[in-house]
N, C-alpha and C positions, 0 to 999 in steps of 0.2 A: 226354668233359665230356657230360653229357646238359643240350641246353638253352644258352641265353645267359642268367645272372643268375636263370633259373628260368620266364623267359618263354616259351623254346619246346621245354621240357621236357613229351611226351606220354606218358610212362612211368610217372609216377609218380598212384597213385589217391589217394582220399581214405577217411576212414571206409565213408564209406555208410550204407546205412539199413538198417534189417535190421525186417522184418513181424512179428517179436515184441514189438517194441520197444513201450513204453505208450506211447499219446496226450498228445500235448503241448497246450496252448493256442500258439496263434499267436506271444504274443509270447516266451515261453521257446523256440519252436522257432525264430523270428527270429534272436532272440540265441545259439542254436545251431549255427545255419547259422555267421552271424557268425563263431562261434569256431572253427570247423572252416576256413571261408573265409576268414580274415584276412588273411593273406597274400598272397592272389591275389585279394582287394581291392585290397591295395595296389599290387601290379603294376597292376591294370587303373587305378587311379587313374593311376599315371603315364604310361599309354598312353593315357587320355581326354585327358589335360591334352598330351603332345605333338602327336596327329593331330585334334586340336579346338583350336588355337594360332588360327589365323586366325577361329572363332568366339568364342574369347574376346576377341582384339581388336576386334571390332566390339561385344562387351558392352560392354566396356568403354566405347567412344568413346559407345555407346548413355546408358549409367551418364552418363555426364559432362554430355553433352546433357540428361539429363532431369532430372539435380539444377539446371542452371542454368534450365533451362525450367520446372522444379517450383518453387525455391526461389534466385530473382533476386538477392538480397539476400545469400546465400550467396557472399562472394568471400575472395578471400585479407588484402586488407587489412579488412573484416569478420571475419573468423574471429580474425586476430591483434590486434583491440580485444578481442575478448571473451577470448580467452587471457591477454592482457597484465592486465585487469582483475579477473582468478582468482587473479592474485597466481603464477603457476606460473613457477618458477624453470628457468630454459634451462642448457646446457650454456654453456660459456665460448667465444663466438666463435660462437654461436646467433643469430641474428634471430629475432623474433617472425613476420614474415614467410616466413622461411623455416621456420619448425616449423610455422606454418599453411600452405603449402604442402605440406609431406610431408606431414599430416595431411588436409588433401582429396584428395590423390592416394591414400593410402590407402582415405577412404572409398568413391573411385571405383571403384577396384580392387575393393573387397570389393562395391560393389554391381551389379557387371558381370558379378563370378564368381558372384551371386547369382543372375541374369539367366539365365545359363548352364545351373548348377546345380535351377532348377526347369524346364529344357526349353524355354524362351520364344524362345533365341537359341542355335542350334547349329548344329557340324555334322551336316544329318541323316542321312548314310550312318554317319559315327561313332556316333552316337546310338543309331542302330537294329542296328550290329554289336555294340557292347557292352550293350547291353539286350539281345540275345539271351541271350548268356552268363549275365546278371545272371539273366534270368526262368530260367534251368534250373538256376541255384543256388537261387534262389526256391522251387521246387519239387522241390527235392531231387534233381536230375539233375545227372551229371556233362558238362562240357562242355570243350575243347581253346579254350584262351583265342583264344589266336590264329589258328586253322584259323576256327573258329568265328565269330569277327568277321570275319576277310575273307571268309569265304561270304556273310554276312547283311547286312556293308556292300554289296555288288556286286549281292546280291539282291533291295533295297530299295534300291537307289541313286536311282533314279528319283521314286520315289511320297516316301522319305525327302526328297528334295532341294527337293522343291515342299510338305512341312511344312514344312519349316522358313523356308521364303521366307513364305510364308504365317503361320506365329508371329509369325516379325523383322515383318511390316508390321503385323500387327492390335498388335502391341506397343507400336511407334512412335506408332500412329494412339493410343490409348488413352493415351500418355503425355502426345503433343500437346494433344491434347482436355481432358484433369483439368489440366493446366497454365493453357489459356487461359482455363477457368472459374473456374481458385483467383486467377488474376491478373487478368482481365482486369479493366479501367475502367469496364465497363457496369455501369448499375446493374439486375438482376437480382432483385432483390428473394429472396424466400424462395426462387426458384428455383433460386440458386445452392447451395444447400445440399445440395438435391434433384440437381441433375444432378451434384455432385459424388459422392455417395452411389452414384449410379448406374453412375459409370463403376469406381467404385472395387469396386462387386460384378461388374460385364461382370468387370472384371481378375481377380479372384478365382477367377471361375467359368473364364475364360480358362487359369488355372493348374491346376484341378480338370480340364479337358480335356489336355489336355498333359499328365498322369497318364498315362491311359489311351491315348495316341494310339499311342505306339511299341511298346509293349507287344501291344497288337491286332494294328499292323500287321507286326510279326515273327510271330506265333502264327495269323492269320488269312490267309485270301487274299480280301482286300475294297478294294475301288476308293475312292478317298479320300471321296468323297460318304457312302459307308458308315460308315466310319473317323469321320468327322465325326457322323455323325445317333448311330453308338453310344455317342462322347464323350460328346455333350450328353444322352443318356439316364441313364447312368454318372453323369454330374456330379450330375445328380438326384433318380437310384435311390440313391446311397450318399452322397448329402451330410452328414451326421456323420460318418460316416469320413473322404470327403473333406478335409474341413477340418480334424480330428486329422491327416491326412498331412501336410498344406499347412503348420500349425504346428509339427509335428515337423522339417519340411525348413527351417524357416524358422531354428529353433533351431542345427541343425544346419552351415547353408550360411552364416546372417548371428550369430545370437546368441553361438555359441560366437567368431568370429572378434573379433568386438567386445568380449566380454569379455577376450579376449587383448591387443586395442588397449588396452584402457584398465588392463588389470593388469600388461603386460608391460615398461612404460616402455621402457628403450631398445633391449629385444627385440620391440617389437610386430612390427614388420616380419620378422624372422625368425619367429617364432614363426605367424605367419598364413602366413606362406610354407611352411613345413612341414606344419602343417595340410592349404591345399589342396594341397599337392602328391601327399602322401600315402594321406590320408584322406577329407576333406569329400566329393568327388563319389561316391567308390565307394561307401561309407557308406550315402549319400542315394538314391544308384541300388538298391542292394538294396532298401531300405528303402521305397522306392515299389513296386518290382517285387513284391515278397515279399505286401503288401499290396492291392495291384492285382489281381495274377494270381487272389489269391481270389476276388476279386469275378467277373473274366470268368469262372475254373472253376464259378462256381456261377451265373451266370445266363447261361452261353453255353453253355460245352465239356459239362458236366451233362446241357443243353438236350440239346445234341446226340444225346448219347449216348444217353439214353433214347426223342428219337427213331428215331434205328434199333434201339434194342431191340424196339421197337412195330413198325417196321416190319417185324425177322425173325420173331417171333411171328407177324404177319399172314398174311407170308407161308407159314409151315411151318403156320399153320392153315387157311389159306384161299386155295390158289395162284389159284385161278382170279376172284379179288376183287382181285387185287394192282395190276395197273392203276388200278383205281378207288380203293383205298386211298392209294396215293399223290397223287392228282388231291387227292382232300380233304384232305389230313393232311398237304401238302405246308409243310415250316414257314418263314417267313416268312425271305428269306436274306440282308437287310438287318440282322435282328438275330441270329438263329441261322447264321450265314456257317459254310463248311466249314473244320476244323481244318487248319490245313498241319504 
């Protein structure tokens, strides 16, 4: 039998990409890739959750703390009173406190999974390994799920561990500071809304940077300092696209589960569980990698290729000037590194 439930089957090939196919827009292309790779995305989603269990637990703990910091008045007792005031009818034997506790638990879980889905709290090597696989899907290249994941898990291990720790620390600091300025008893006047707004904007920009961090990490040979420098540049350079990507990610990771939560009634837990287990992370990672890679290709890879072509033309036309030409035309390695 080839593979185990399709996970380790290296013999099957997809439809492939044909050079004579007419060009398609990015959205059409993305959905075409999603359609062709759908069952592989499901496999990747399952594997991602399995290998990211420690990070997911940390995310849920952080989400619980963040809610307690940001909304100290949101407790089981206060939520139970609110549910009772709405006139909600509960199943026989279920108290309002028990129902409120289950709802809070679900909210904490969804918010925690959101932090992992936005690459804010991740198992760095796991995220890097699956980013490589989905990056290949995004540029319509073949990838062996297990072999490529394993290779880039190890290849980017140290750098991705450091990146995940930095992201976790920054996220905790932002949540803590935001909660302080939201709930402090100090009279800050008009500085309070200004500081809260600034922290929210920094948090959003932090999310933008995380979109680019791992795709650049597995595509280029860069130091961590260079990676963050380029993440900041791309955060500003593609601001409208980044904001649109973040909104779609929030819909995929938060909006759809909350919709299931409100309309699912007694099936809420089951629907949300199935959605996260099979789809949420895989689709969001594919979408992010697809549109992020388009930016990397336009502003980095094509620039490298054009510089190589110019250097080759300069060498062929004037071999005597090769050394001088390379000295004058050498690109900034922090902005345009050599592709791996």
